[in-house]
VEXFI-992640 format. One record per residue: x, y, z of N, C-alpha, C, O in turn; residue in one letter. Coordinates in pm, whole numbers, plus 32768, in hexadecimal, padded with zeros to 4 digits. Atoms other than C-alpha are relative to their C-alpha. Layout:
% VEXFI-992640
     nX     nY     nZ    caX    caY    caZ     cX     cY     cZ     oX     oY     oZ   rest
      X      Y      Z      X      Y      Z      X      Y      Z      X      Y      Z      A
...
//
This chain:
% VEXFI-992640
     nX     nY     nZ    caX    caY    caZ     cX     cY     cZ     oX     oY     oZ   rest
   8065   8012   804A   8876   7EBA   80CF   7FEB   7FF6   7F72   7FF0   8061   7F36      M
   7FEC   800C   8080   885F   7E39   7F7C   7F88   8038   7FCA   7F27   7FEC   7FCB      N
   8076   7FAE   8022   875C   7F4E   7EEC   8015   8004   7F96   808C   8007   7F77      R
   7FEB   7FC4   809C   8714   7F8E   7D6F   8023   808E   8019   801E   80BE   808B      P
   7FFD   7F70   802D   8762   80F5   7CE9   7F65   8008   8005   7F10   7FB2   7FF2      D
   8085   7FDE   7FFF   8639   81C1   7D15   8009   808F   7FC2   807C   80BC   7FB8      A
   800C   7F91   8040   85D5   8309   7C6E   7FD4   8072   8048   7F7C   804C   8096      S
   800C   7FC2   7F9C   85B7   844E   7D27   7F63   8054   7FD3   7F38   8047   7F60      P
   80A0   7FCD   804B   8436   8520   7D08   8046   8059   7FA6   80BC   807A   7FA4      L
   801A   7FC5   8068   83FC   85D5   7BF6   8041   80B1   8022   8088   80F2   7FD6      A
   7FD1   7F86   7FDF   843D   8726   7CB2   8083   7FFF   8041   808C   8050   809D      D
   7F7A   8010   7FC3   85A8   86D3   7D19   800A   7FB9   809E   8073   7F84   80C2      G
   7FFF   801D   7F76   8550   8673   7E8A   8038   7F4A   8000   7FFF   7EF3   7FBE      T
   7FBF   8092   7FF1   861A   851C   7ED6   7FE1   7FAF   8086   800E   7F3E   809A      D
   800E   8038   7FAE   8594   84E0   800E   7F7A   7F6E   7FF6   7F17   7F67   7FAD      A
   804A   807D   8002   84F6   8376   8064   7F82   8016   7FEA   7F54   807E   8019      P
   80A3   7FEA   7FC3   8383   834D   8042   7FEB   7FBF   807A   7F89   7FE0   80BD      L
   8028   804A   7F94   83A4   8258   815A   8090   7FF3   803A   80F0   7FC8   7FFA      L
   7F78   8044   7FC0   84C0   8238   8268   7FE9   7FBC   808A   7FAB   7FFB   80E0      E
   7FD4   8028   7F7B   84F9   8171   838A   805A   7FEF   8035   809D   7F96   8000      L
   7FA3   800B   7FC8   85EB   818E   846E   8015   7FCA   8095   800A   800A   80FE      D
   7FD6   8066   7F78   8648   8078   857B   7F5F   8043   802A   7F5C   80A7   8072      Q
   80AD   7FEB   7FD9   8495   80A1   85A6   8006   7F66   8038   8034   7F06   7FFA      A
   8024   805D   7F9C   8434   7FA8   86DA   7F63   8023   8026   7F30   808D   8049      S
   8099   8013   7FCF   82CA   7F3C   871F   7FE7   7FB7   8052   7FD7   7F4B   8019      V
   8048   803D   7FBA   8255   7EA4   884D   7F74   7FD3   8014   7F29   802D   803B      M
   8084   800F   7FE2   8105   7DDD   886C   7FF1   7FBA   806C   8008   7F42   8063      Q
   7FF3   805F   7F9D   80D4   7D75   89CB   809A   7FEC   802A   80E9   8049   8038      G
   7F60   8021   7FD5   8228   7CC5   8A2E   8046   7FC8   7F78   80AD   7F86   7F81      T
   7FC9   8049   807D   8269   7C62   88A9   8039   806A   7FD2   7FFF   80D3   7FEC      R
   7FC3   7FAA   8044   8369   7D2C   87DF   7FC6   7FF1   7F7D   7FEA   7F8A   7F44      L
   803A   800D   8090   82B3   7D4E   8695   8040   802C   7F7E   8033   7FF3   7F11      V
   7F97   7FC0   804E   83A4   7E2B   85E0   8072   7FF8   8043   8065   801D   80B8      L
   7F7E   7FF0   7FB0   851F   7E08   8650   8059   8055   7FB7   808C   803B   7F49      D
   7F9F   7F6C   8037   85E4   7F46   8609   7FFB   7FDA   7F4B   805C   7FAE   7F0D      R
   800E   8019   807F   8565   7F1E   84A4   803C   8084   7FA6   801D   80F7   7FC3      L
   7FB0   7F7F   803F   8632   800A   83B8   7FC4   7FD9   7F48   7FC6   7F6B   7F12      S
   8025   802D   809D   85A2   8033   822A   7FDD   808B   7FE0   7FAB   80DF   802A      L
   800A   7F85   8046   85A2   8143   8123   7FBA   7FE0   7F72   7FE0   7F8D   7F20      A
   8072   800F   80A2   849C   8150   7FED   801E   808C   7FBC   8015   80EF   8005      I
   7FC1   7F80   8055   8513   8269   7EF4   7F7A   800D   7FB4   7F41   7FA5   7F94      A
   8076   7FC5   8059   83E0   832A   7E2D   8014   7F95   7F91   808B   7F78   7F8D      P
   7FF0   802D   8089   83BC   824D   7CD8   8031   7F67   800C   8032   7F1C   7FAB      G
   7FDE   8074   7FF7   8438   8119   7D6D   7F9E   7FAB   805F   7F8D   7FA5   80D9      E
   8072   806A   7FDD   8320   800C   7D65   803A   7F99   8046   80A1   7F5B   802A      H
   7FA5   8078   7F9A   8359   7F1E   7E88   7F8F   7FA9   803C   7F1D   7FCF   8057      T
   8078   8076   7FC6   82A3   7DD7   7F0E   8041   8003   8097   80BB   7FFE   80A7      A
   7FE9   803F   7F7A   82A9   7DA2   808B   7FD8   7F8E   8007   7F63   7F84   7FE0      L
   8026   8071   802F   82A0   7C34   8095   8012   7FAE   809D   8073   7FBF   80E7      L
   7FCB   8052   7F6B   8287   7B46   81DD   7F84   7FB8   800D   7F1D   7FCE   7FCE      G
   8069   806F   7FD1   81B9   7A33   8275   7FB6   805E   8087   7FE8   80BB   80C6      P
   8052   7FC4   7F8F   80B2   7A98   837A   8036   7FFB   806D   805C   7F8E   8096      N
   7FC5   7FE4   7F91   8138   7B2E   84AB   80A5   8020   8007   80F2   801C   8067      G
   7F84   7FB6   802E   8270   7BB8   83FA   801B   8076   802F   808E   80A1   8035      S
   7FFB   7F27   8008   8228   7D48   8447   7FC4   801F   7F9E   7FB6   8099   7FA2      G
   8028   7FB0   805D   8183   7D7D   8309   7F99   804F   8021   7FA5   80BE   7FED      K
   8062   7FC6   7FC5   8054   7DF9   83A9   802F   8077   8054   8010   80E9   8031      S
   7FBB   7F98   7F8C   810B   7EC2   84D4   8032   8064   7FC4   801E   80D8   7FE9      T
   7FD2   7F8D   8046   81CE   7F6B   83CA   7FA5   8043   7FA0   7FCF   80AD   7F70      L
   8053   7FD1   8020   80BB   7FB8   832B   7F94   806B   804E   7F53   80C4   8018      V
   8046   7FBD   7F85   800A   804E   8454   806E   8080   801B   804A   80F5   802D      K
   7FA2   7F93   7FCE   814D   8114   84A0   8000   8065   7F8C   8013   80DB   7FAB      L
   8022   7F8A   8071   8119   81D5   8347   7FA4   8031   8019   7FB8   80AA   801E      V
   8083   7FE0   800A   7F9E   81FC   8376   8009   8048   80A1   7FA3   8084   80C3      T
   801B   7FA5   7F82   7FEA   829C   84E8   7FAA   7FAA   804D   7F8C   7FD7   80BB      R
   8055   8045   7F81   7F0B   8182   8594   8058   7FA0   805A   8028   7F4A   80A4      Q
   7FA2   8037   7FAA   8064   8109   8631   804E   806A   8011   8043   80CE   7FCA      L
   7F8D   7F8D   7FF9   818A   81DA   86BD   8076   7FA5   8027   8053   7F40   8064      Y
   7FC2   804D   7FF3   82E3   8144   86D3   8042   8027   80AA   8034   8094   80E1      P
   7FCC   7FE4   7F7D   8394   8122   8830   806A   8074   7FF2   80B1   807A   7F8D      L
   7FB6   7F88   7FFC   8452   826A   888C   80B7   7FD7   7FE9   80F0   7F93   803E      A
   7F5F   8018   8007   85DF   824E   8818   803E   8054   8089   800B   80BA   80B7      R
   7FBD   7FB4   7FAB   86DD   82A9   892B   802A   8086   7FDB   8012   80E5   8025      K
   7FBF   7F94   8062   8784   83A8   883B   7F90   8079   7FF8   7FA9   80F1   7FFE      D
   806E   7F8A   8023   8626   845D   8801   7FCC   801E   7F88   7F71   806F   7F75      G
   8013   7FF0   8084   8626   843A   869A   7F8D   7FBA   7FBA   7F5F   7F4F   7FE0      A
   8098   8051   801F   84F1   83E7   85CE   8025   7F76   7FCF   809D   7F60   7FBE      A
   7FF2   8090   801E   84D6   8279   8569   7FBB   7FF6   7F62   7FE3   7FBA   7EFE      S
   8068   7FFD   806F   83BA   82C1   8471   800F   807B   7F9E   8011   80E0   7FE5      V
   7FEC   7FAA   8055   83E7   83B4   833D   7FAD   7FDB   7F66   7FBE   7F86   7F0E      R
   803A   8017   809F   82F7   83EA   821B   801E   8068   7F98   7FF5   80DB   7FAD      L
   7FD4   7F74   8058   8386   84C2   80EA   805D   8057   8054   8051   80D0   8041      F
   7FA4   7FAB   7FA9   848E   854B   81E4   7FD1   801F   806E   8021   8054   80BB      G
   800F   7F9F   7F88   83C1   85B7   82FA   7FC0   7F97   8051   7FA0   7F29   8025      R
   8019   8067   7F75   8358   8510   844A   7F62   8048   8011   7EF7   800F   802A      A
   80AC   7FC6   7FD3   821F   85E5   847A   7FAB   801B   7F85   7FEF   8036   7F22      R
   8059   7FD8   8060   810F   8627   8392   7F77   8033   8026   7F4A   8008   8090      W
   8086   7FF6   7FF1   7FB8   86BA   837E   7FB6   7F94   7FB0   7FEC   7F75   7F46      H
   803F   8051   805B   7EBD   85C0   82F4   7FF5   8038   7F7E   8026   8003   7F1B      V
   8041   7FB5   8087   7E32   86AA   81ED   8086   7FE6   7F8E   807A   7FAE   7F21      E
   7F9A   800E   803A   7FB2   86C4   8186   8027   7F82   7FB5   803B   7F77   7F3C      E
   7FD8   8088   8010   8007   855B   818F   7F8E   7FAD   7F62   7FAE   7F6B   7F00      L
   806C   803E   806A   7EC8   84F0   80AE   8026   8027   7F8A   8027   7FCA   7F39      R
   7FCB   7FCC   8079   7F45   85B5   7F93   806E   7FB5   7FC2   8082   7FBE   7F49      S
   7F9F   8035   802F   8069   84DE   7F7F   800C   7F56   800C   804B   7F0F   7FBD      L
   8008   808A   8003   801F   837A   8004   7F5F   7FD6   8025   7F19   7FEF   8088      L
   808A   8032   7FD7   7EDB   82D6   7FD9   7FFE   7F6C   8038   8069   7F3A   8014      G
   8002   804C   7FC7   7E92   819F   808F   7F8C   7FC5   7FFA   7F27   8008   8012      I
   805A   8057   8030   7DB5   805D   802F   7FF9   7F93   8064   8069   7F60   8068      V
   7FE7   8087   7F9F   7D7A   7F2E   8144   7F73   7FC0   7FF5   7F0E   8001   7FDA      S
   808A   805F   7FF5   7C65   7E2F   8156   7FA6   802D   809E   7F2F   801D   80B6      P
   8061   7FBF   7F8E   7C13   7ED6   82BD   7FCD   8073   7FE8   7F7A   8098   803B      A
   8022   7F72   802C   7BDB   802F   8207   7F6B   7FC3   7FB7   7EF9   7FE9   7FD5      L
   8084   802B   805B   7ADD   7F7B   8118   7F90   7FCD   8066   7F1D   7FED   8049      Q
   8059   8048   7F92   7A26   7EBE   824F   7FCB   8098   802C   7F50   809C   802F      L
   8038   7F92   7FE4   79E7   801C   82AF   7FB8   8047   7FB0   7F66   8094   7FE1      D
   803D   7FA4   804D   796F   80B4   818F   7F7F   7F8A   7FC4   7F27   7FB2   7F78      F
   805B   8062   8052   7897   7F6D   8125   7F82   7FD4   806F   7F21   7F90   8051      T
   8058   804D   7FA8   77DD   7F2F   8278   7FC7   8069   8040   7FF9   80D4   8021      S
   8045   7FBA   7FA8   7700   7FE3   8365   7F9D   8081   7FA9   7F44   804E   7F64      D
   8061   7F83   8029   763F   8149   82E1   8023   7FE6   7F62   8095   7FDD   7F37      A
   7FE2   8002   809C   760B   8123   815C   803D   807B   7FC5   8015   80EE   7FD3      P
   7FBB   7F7F   8037   76FF   81EE   809F   8020   7FEC   7F64   8053   7F85   7F38      L
   7FF3   8007   80A1   7706   8243   7F14   807C   8000   7FDB   80D4   8019   802D      E
   7F63   801A   8016   783F   8208   7E47   8042   8083   8007   80A4   80A7   8048      V
   7FA3   7F76   801F   7876   836A   7DC0   7FE6   8058   8084   801E   80C6   8086      F
   7FEA   7FAA   7F79   782C   83F6   7F2E   8076   7FB5   803F   80C5   7FEF   808A      D
   7F92   8049   7FAE   791B   82E4   7FA2   808C   8040   7FB5   80EA   805E   7FFE      A
   7F8E   7FB6   8042   7A22   837C   7EA8   8024   806B   802F   8082   8084   8079      V
   8007   7F55   7FBB   79D9   84E8   7EE0   8039   8002   807F   80A2   8040   8092      A
   7FC9   7FCC   7F95   79FF   84CE   8042   807C   7FE8   8010   80AB   8004   807E      S
   7F6C   8011   7FDD   7B61   846E   8015   8055   808A   801F   80BE   8091   8060      G
   7FBC   7F75   7FE8   7BAE   85F7   800A   7FE9   8022   8089   803C   806C   80BD      F
   7FF5   7FCF   7F87   7B29   8618   8162   801D   7F8F   8069   8000   7F9B   80E0      F
   7FCA   8064   7F8C   7BB2   84DD   820C   7F95   7FBF   8062   7FAB   7F97   80D4      A
   807C   802E   7FD3   7A49   846C   8251   7FB5   7FA5   7FBB   7FAF   7FA0   7F40      A
   804A   8055   8044   7961   8353   8232   7F94   8028   7FB2   7F2D   802C   7FF5      R
   807A   7FD7   8053   786B   83C4   811B   802D   80A6   8020   8093   80D9   804D      G
   8003   7F59   8014   7802   854E   80F2   7F99   8024   808D   7F29   7FF5   80A4      L
   806C   7FAE   7F84   776A   860F   8239   7FC0   806D   7FC7   7FD5   808C   7F52      G
   8034   7F76   802A   76A4   874A   8227   8046   807F   7FF2   8022   80EB   7FC3      L
   7FA8   7F7A   7FFB   77C7   881F   825F   8074   7FD6   7F82   80D7   801F   7F82      D
   7F9E   8015   8042   789A   877F   8142   7FC9   802B   7F74   7F67   7FF8   7F3E      H
   8031   7FC7   8082   7888   8852   7FFD   805C   7FDC   7F93   80C8   8017   7F89      R
   7FD6   8038   8078   78E6   8787   7EB5   8025   8064   7FA0   7FC7   8078   7F53      V
   7FC9   7FBA   8072   79A9   887A   7DC8   7FE6   7FE5   7F7E   7FF2   7F6D   7F64      S
   7FF1   803E   8093   797B   8871   7C4A   807A   7F9E   7FEC   807F   7F2C   7FBD      P
   7F6F   804B   8024   7AEE   881E   7C49   8007   7F83   8060   805D   7F2F   8048      G
   8006   806D   7FA7   7AA4   8725   7D60   7FCB   7F9E   7FCA   8009   7F33   7FC9      M
   8041   8039   8037   79A7   8696   7CB5   8045   7FAD   7F61   8029   7F3B   7F3D      R
   7FAD   7FFF   807D   7A8B   8694   7B5D   8063   7F86   8028   8067   7F28   7FD9      Q
   7FAA   802E   7FE6   7B9D   85E6   7C23   7FBE   7F5D   801C   7FE4   7EF1   7FEF      R
   8034   808A   7FED   7ABA   84DA   7CAD   7FE5   7FA4   7F99   8005   7F2D   7F9A      A
   8021   8058   809B   7A3F   8464   7B4C   805F   7FBC   7FBF   806C   7F4F   7F88      E
   7F69   804E   8051   7B8E   845D   7AD9   8036   7F7C   803F   8062   7F1A   8003      E
   7FB5   807E   7FB2   7C03   836F   7BF0   7FB0   7F90   7FFA   7FDB   7F1D   7FFA      A
   8051   8093   802B   7ACF   8295   7BB8   800E   7FC5   7F5C   800D   7F4C   7F45      L
   7FD6   8021   8071   7B12   8291   7A46   807F   7FB7   8009   8082   7F3D   7FF8      A
   7F6E   805B   7FFE   7C85   822F   7A6A   7FF2   7F81   804B   8042   7F26   8033      Q
   800C   8085   7FAB   7C09   8119   7B69   7F94   7FA2   7F9C   7F6B   7F38   7FCA      M
   805F   8046   803A   7B1D   8098   7A60   7F5E   8006   804E   7F02   7FBB   802C      G
   8073   8025   7FC2   79FC   80E3   7B5B   7F93   805C   7FE0   7F37   8065   8032      A
   8065   7F99   8006   7925   81E7   7ACF   7F7D   7FCE   7FF8   7F1F   8010   8024      T
   8070   802F   7FE7   781D   80FE   7AA0   7FAB   7FC6   805A   7F3B   7F95   8051      H
   8034   8033   7F64   77FB   80A7   7C09   7FA9   808C   804C   7F65   807A   80B2      L
   8023   7FAB   7FBA   778F   8211   7C59   7F4A   7FF4   8009   7F07   7FD5   7FA6      V
   807A   8000   7FFF   7632   821C   7CC7   7FDF   7F59   8072   7F6E   7F35   8093      G
   802D   806E   7FC3   763D   80D6   7D91   8046   7FFE   807B   80B0   803B   8084      R
   7FD4   7FFF   7F6F   7673   8088   7F11   80A2   7FC5   7FFF   80CD   7F7E   7FA4      P
   7F7C   804A   8002   77DF   802A   7F76   7FE7   7F75   8037   8032   7F16   8022      M
   8017   8088   7FB0   774C   7F12   803D   7FC5   7F97   7FA2   7FB7   7F22   7FC6      A
   803B   8067   805D   76B0   7E78   7EF2   8080   7FD8   7F98   806A   7F91   7F36      S
   7FA6   800B   8060   77FD   7E70   7E43   8043   7F6D   801B   8036   7F2E   8084      L
   7FB7   8081   7FE6   78CA   7D37   7E13   80A1   8021   803F   80D7   808F   8036      S
   7F75   7FD9   7FAC   7A20   7D29   7ED4   8089   8044   7F88   80EE   807D   7FB3      T
   7F94   7FD1   804B   7AFA   7D86   7D7F   7FCB   8098   7FEA   8014   80FB   7FF0      G
   804A   7F6F   8033   79F8   7EB0   7D1F   801F   8060   8093   8037   80D9   8091      E
   8009   7F84   7F8B   7A0A   7F4E   7E83   8080   8029   801A   809F   8092   8053      A
   7F45   7FDA   7FDB   7BA9   7F28   7E86   8001   808E   7F95   8017   8102   7FB6      R
   7FF5   7F76   804F   7B92   8004   7D2F   7FC6   805E   8038   8015   80B2   8064      R
   8023   7F90   7F9B   7AB1   80EE   7DE0   804C   8040   803B   8061   80B2   8012      V
   7FAC   7FD3   7F90   7B8E   812F   7EF1   807D   8023   7FBA   80B2   808B   7FDE      L
   7F75   7FD9   804D   7CC1   8143   7E15   7FCF   8073   7FCE   8020   80CA   7FEC      I
   8024   7FAC   8029   7C04   823F   7D74   7FF8   807C   804F   8014   80EE   802B      A
   800B   7FA9   7F89   7BC8   82E9   7EAC   807D   803B   802B   8082   80A8   8063      R
   7F7C   7FD8   7FCE   7D2C   8306   7EF0   804E   8048   7F97   80B2   808A   7FB3      A
   7FD6   7FBC   8078   7D72   8384   7D8E   7FE0   8090   8007   8031   80E9   7FED      L
   8036   7F70   7FFC   7C9B   84B8   7DC2   806B   808B   8005   806B   80FA   7FD0      V
   7FA0   7F8F   7FC7   7DD0   855B   7E73   8089   8011   7F8E   80EA   805D   7F9A      H
   7F87   801F   8066   7EB5   84ED   7D2E   8079   7FE2   8065   80E4   801D   8061      R
   7F72   8015   7F99   7F9E   845D   7E4F   807F   7FC6   7F8E   8070   7F9A   7F1C      P
   7F78   8028   804A   8117   840C   7DDB   8009   7F76   8021   8043   7F2B   7FD3      R
   7FEB   8087   7FFC   80F9   82C7   7E7D   7F78   7FC7   8026   7F1E   8011   804E      A
   8069   8055   7FB8   7FF5   8197   7EDC   8028   7FA1   8058   8073   7F4E   8024      L
   7FDC   806D   7FC0   8026   80B7   7FF6   7F81   7F8D   8005   7F0D   7FAD   801F      L
   8058   8053   8039   7F74   7F7E   7FA9   8006   7F82   807A   806E   7F41   806E      L
   8009   8036   7FAF   7F2A   7EA4   80CF   7FD7   7F8B   7FDB   7F65   7FA4   7FB5      D
   8064   8070   8038   7EB0   7D39   8060   7FBD   8032   7FAC   7F45   8032   7FCA      E
   807E   7FB7   8059   7E09   7DE4   7F4C   7FA6   7F85   7FC6   7F2D   7F91   7FB0      P
   8056   8070   804C   7D9C   7C8F   7EB3   7FD4   7FA0   8052   7FDE   7F2B   802D      C
   801B   805D   7FA9   7D1A   7BF2   7FDD   7F5B   7FF5   7FD2   7F17   8055   7FAE      T
   808A   8009   8034   7BC4   7B66   7F85   7FD6   7FED   7F68   7F6C   7FCC   7F33      G
   802E   7FF1   80B4   7BD4   7B7D   7E11   801B   7F76   7FB7   807C   7F33   7FDA      L
   7FE3   806C   802F   7BB5   7A5A   7D31   806F   8001   7F91   80A3   8068   7F66      D
   7F6A   7FD6   805B   7CD7   7A00   7C3D   7FDC   8066   7F87   8030   80BC   7F6D      P
   8039   7FB9   807F   7C01   7AA9   7AF7   800F   8080   8048   805E   80CC   8010      A
   8013   7F7D   7FDB   7BC0   7BDF   7BDC   8098   802E   8022   80B8   80A0   8000      T
   7F80   7FE0   7FD2   7D2C   7BE5   7C67   8050   8035   7FA0   8097   8098   7FAF      R
   7FA4   7FCA   806D   7DCA   7BFA   7B14   7FB4   808A   7FCD   7FFE   80EB   7FBD      R
   8048   7F74   802F   7CD6   7D1C   7AA0   8026   8069   8053   8045   80D6   8022      H
   7FC7   7FB7   7FAC   7D37   7DB6   7BD8   807E   803A   7FFF   809A   80B1   8011      F
   7F70   7FF9   7FFC   7E94   7D90   7BC2   801B   8062   7F75   8057   80CD   7F7F      L
   7FF9   7FB1   806B   7E8C   7E18   7A67   7FEB   808A   8002   8035   80D4   7FC2      D
   800F   7F66   7FCF   7DF9   7F72   7AE9   805E   801C   8065   8052   808E   8092      S
   7F9E   7FCA   7FA4   7F05   7F89   7BD5   808F   7FFE   7F9B   80E9   8051   7FA7      L
   7F95   7FE8   804D   8000   7F45   7AD2   8013   809B   7F84   8076   80CF   7F50      R
   8036   7F6B   8043   7F61   808F   7A0D   801F   8045   807A   8058   80AA   8051      A
   7FE3   7F7F   7F86   7F9B   8158   7B4B   8091   7FEF   800F   80C8   805D   8007      L
   7F7D   7FF0   7FF5   8105   80F4   7B77   803A   8026   7F80   80A5   8062   7F7F      A
   7FB7   7FD4   8088   8149   8129   7A01   7FED   8092   7FEF   8048   80D0   7FB7      R
   802F   7F81   7FF0   8096   8281   7A2D   8075   804D   8062   809E   80BE   8049      G
   7F9D   7F82   7FC2   8195   8309   7B2B   7FE3   7FD4   8095   8045   7FDD   80DF      G
   8030   803A   7F7A   80D5   8276   7C7F   807D   7F9B   804E   809B   7F29   802C      T
   7FA6   808F   7FE2   81E0   81CB   7D4F   7F7F   7FAA   8056   7F1A   7FCF   8091      T
   8046   8076   7F85   8157   8082   7E05   8050   7FB2   8051   80BD   7F87   802D      L
   7FDD   8031   7FA1   8196   7FF0   7F23   7F8F   7F90   8034   7F1E   7F98   8067      L
   8059   8083   7FFC   8109   7EB3   7F40   8030   7F97   8067   80A2   7F69   8070      L
   7FED   804A   7F91   80D6   7DE0   8068   7FCC   7F77   7FF8   7F51   7F78   7FFD      V
   802E   8047   800F   80B1   7C82   8042   8039   7F73   8032   80B0   7F75   8053      T
   7FC1   806F   7FED   80E8   7B12   8091   8005   7FAB   7F7D   8051   7F4A   7F78      H
   8024   8044   8097   8095   7A8F   7F31   806A   803F   7F85   8061   80B3   7F5F      H
   7F90   7FDB   8053   81C5   7A9E   7E36   7FAF   800D   7F74   7FD8   8057   7F1B      I
   805E   7FEB   8085   80B1   7A7F   7D1A   7FB6   8081   7FCB   7F83   8097   7F5D      E
   8042   7F7C   8000   8031   7BD7   7D5E   806B   8070   7FE1   8042   80DE   7FBD      E
   7F5E   7FBC   801B   81BB   7C75   7D30   7FE2   802E   7F79   7FDE   7FCD   7F2D      I
   802E   7FC8   8074   8158   7D4E   7BF8   808A   801A   7FCD   80EB   803F   800F      L
   7F6B   8016   8044   826F   7D34   7ADC   802A   809B   8009   80A2   80A9   7FEE      P
   7FB9   7F7A   7FED   82A9   7EBD   7B13   803A   801C   809E   806A   8087   80C3      E
   7FD1   8004   7F8D   8303   7E6A   7C6C   80A1   7FA7   8009   80B2   7F2E   7FFA      I
   7F61   804A   7FF9   848B   7E10   7C90   8037   8000   806B   809D   7FBB   806C      D
   7FC7   8015   7F63   84DF   7E34   7E01   7F91   7FAF   8030   7F1B   7FA8   800D      R
   8050   807A   7FB8   8473   7D21   7EE2   804D   802B   8091   80C6   802C   80A6      V
   7FC3   7FFD   7F5D   84A1   7D6D   8065   7FC2   7F8D   8038   7F4C   7F72   8024      V
   806C   8083   7FD2   8456   7C25   8120   8016   800B   809A   8081   8028   80CE      M
   800B   7FCC   7F5C   8402   7C4F   8294   7FC8   7F88   8037   7F61   7F4E   8015      L
   801D   806F   7FAA   8423   7B40   83A3   8022   8010   80A1   8093   8018   80D1      R
   7FF0   7FFF   7F7B   83E6   7B53   850B   804F   8099   800A   80C5   80A9   802A      E
   7FEE   7F83   7FF4   83DD   7CE0   84F9   8091   8018   7FD5   80C7   807B   8008      G
   7F72   7FB8   8051   853F   7CFC   842D   8008   7FE7   7F93   7FCB   7F83   7F6E      R
   7FE3   8017   80A3   85A7   7D11   82C5   806A   7F70   7FFB   80DF   7F5F   801D      V
   7FA3   808D   8017   8618   7BA9   8277   8048   8009   7F7F   80BD   7FE3   7F7D      L
   7FA1   7FE4   807A   867B   7C07   80F3   7FC7   808F   7FD4   7F5B   80B1   8006      R
   8029   7F95   804F   8653   7D4F   8028   8062   8000   7F84   80DD   7FFC   7F92      D
   7FC4   7FF9   807D   86B1   7D5A   7EB3   7FAF   8016   7F85   7F4C   8060   7F89      G
   803E   7FEB   8083   8643   7D4F   7D57   7F96   7F80   7FEF   7FCA   7F1E   8025      R
   8047   8062   8010   8524   7C50   7D07   804B   7F7C   7FBF   803A   7F0C   7FEE      K
   7FB5   8085   8030   8603   7B5D   7C33   8050   7FBA   8070   806B   7F42   806B      A
   7F94   804C   7FA7   86EE   7B34   7D7E   7FAE   7FE9   8070   7FE8   7FA8   80C7      D
   8039   8036   7F78   85DD   7B0C   7E93   7F92   7F9E   7FCC   7F7D   7F42   801B      T
   8052   8058   800F   84DA   7A51   7DEA   8028   7F76   7FC3   800B   7F52   7F51      L
   7FD4   8067   8028   856F   791E   7DD8   7FF2   7F91   807B   7FCF   7FAF   80ED      T
   8046   8075   7FB3   853F   77A8   7E70   8040   800B   8090   800B   7FFA   80FE      G
   7FCB   7FE6   7F6D   8644   77F2   7F6D   7FD6   8059   805C   7FBB   8037   80D0      E
   8026   7F99   7FB1   85EB   7932   7FEC   7F77   8007   803F   7F67   8028   80B5      A
   807C   803E   7FC1   8484   78DB   801A   7FDB   7FB1   802A   7F65   7FAE   804B      L
   7FEB   80AF   7F9E   84CB   7772   80B9   8025   8072   8085   7FD5   8094   80DD      S
   7FE1   7FAA   7F6B   8572   7858   81C9   7FAA   806B   8021   7FA5   8085   8099      E
   8079   7FA2   7FC1   845F   7963   81DF   7F7E   7FB6   8026   7F38   7FDA   8085      L
   8096   8044   7FC9   832E   7873   81F3   803E   7F9C   8072   8000   7F8A   80DB      F
   7FFA   8081   7FA8   83E9   7752   82A5   7FEC   7F7A   7FD4   7FF3   7F14   8018      G
   8028   808D   8028   8389   764F   81A7   8043   800A   7F73   8054   8076   7F3B      L
   7FDF   7FF6   8091   8415   75E2   8050   7F94   8041   7FA4   7F1B   802E   7FB1      P
   8039   7F89   8069   839F   76DA   7F3D   8057   7FFF   7F79   80CC   8022   7F68      V
   7FCE   7FF6   806F   83C0   76AB   7DE5   7FD1   806B   7FA4   7F58   8085   7FAA      Q
   8030   7F6F   804B   83A7   77E8   7CEF   8014   7FEF   7F77   8079   7FD3   7F36      V
   8001   8003   80A6   8319   77F5   7B96   7FF3   807E   7FCA   7FD0   80DD   8010      H
   801C   7F83   802F   830E   78FB   7AA5   7F79   7FF3   7FA2   7F82   7FAF   7F3C      R
   8089   7FE1   8060   819D   793F   7A00   7FFA   807E   7FA1   7FB3   80DA   7FC9      R
   7FEC   7F9A   8045   81E5   7A31   78F1   8046   8077   8053   80B0   805A   808B      G
   7FA4   7FAB   7FCA   825D   7B6B   7985   7FE2   8005   80A6   800D   8066   80E4      D
   800E   8028   7F8C   81E8   7AE4   7AE4   8059   7F92   8048   80A2   7F42   800D      Y
   7FA6   8077   7FBF   828B   7A05   7BE5   7F7B   7FAE   8033   7F0B   7FE3   8034      Y
   8064   8066   7F89   81B7   78D2   7CB5   804E   7FC0   802B   80BD   7FB2   7FF9      A
   7FD1   8052   7F9A   820A   7809   7DAE   7FA7   7F7B   8017   7F2F   7F73   7FFE      A
   8046   8082   7FD0   81BB   769C   7E28   8042   7FBF   805E   80BD   7FCA   805D      S
   7FB4   8040   7FAC   8207   75C7   7F41   802F   7F7D   7FCD   8077   7F36   8013      L
//
């Protein structure tokens, strides 16, 4: 596999942030992931790119433990995070934050939920603060710092349901950041954003990447692949089609093969763009 060099963690641990070893997933009679093998190192900003139905969402659900791979005949684990197959949720939250449109829907619908409470509730893996949740001064400070980091402090006091899509997305990333995770898994993070809001949002993600948070971006839009992301993994029909540096994978030939249509690639400053 053509994979860019990656840097180990500052504490000396070089275990992959994410490791899939012949992971297969069935949905009904369909093999959605077909013996998928993939390793992503800490510090290695990576985009997982593919059309609808390529297996991207299934891969995310493996990471979040919403799905489990088929058991292997040799009994080996197919999915590891930071070198381990089993985690307590509390431990994993401090290492990997996850933001997705599905999570946003959960936080902006049903019962009213205030912005600061949504962020602070990340300490308790809850939707909002309950009577048994005690927010310590240290937790409050970290929640305020995370909101400031995402440029969302001015939203405190507002209900989550009143926020725009971009505002709510910033709040949910702040919620993930209260744990100061080593990595963020961003599943289609720009869904529903207008072009201007998308650019401001991507700029905030760039700041996180430059600050040392590893970004795993799941998308089917090459326009969303940040300049800081240099590795692109192309998925098609549950398998890795190509894996390599951005300059080698974001080409007309490679994208035409991935999406099954003639694609032309253009550079727009530090970003790539595609047209049919």
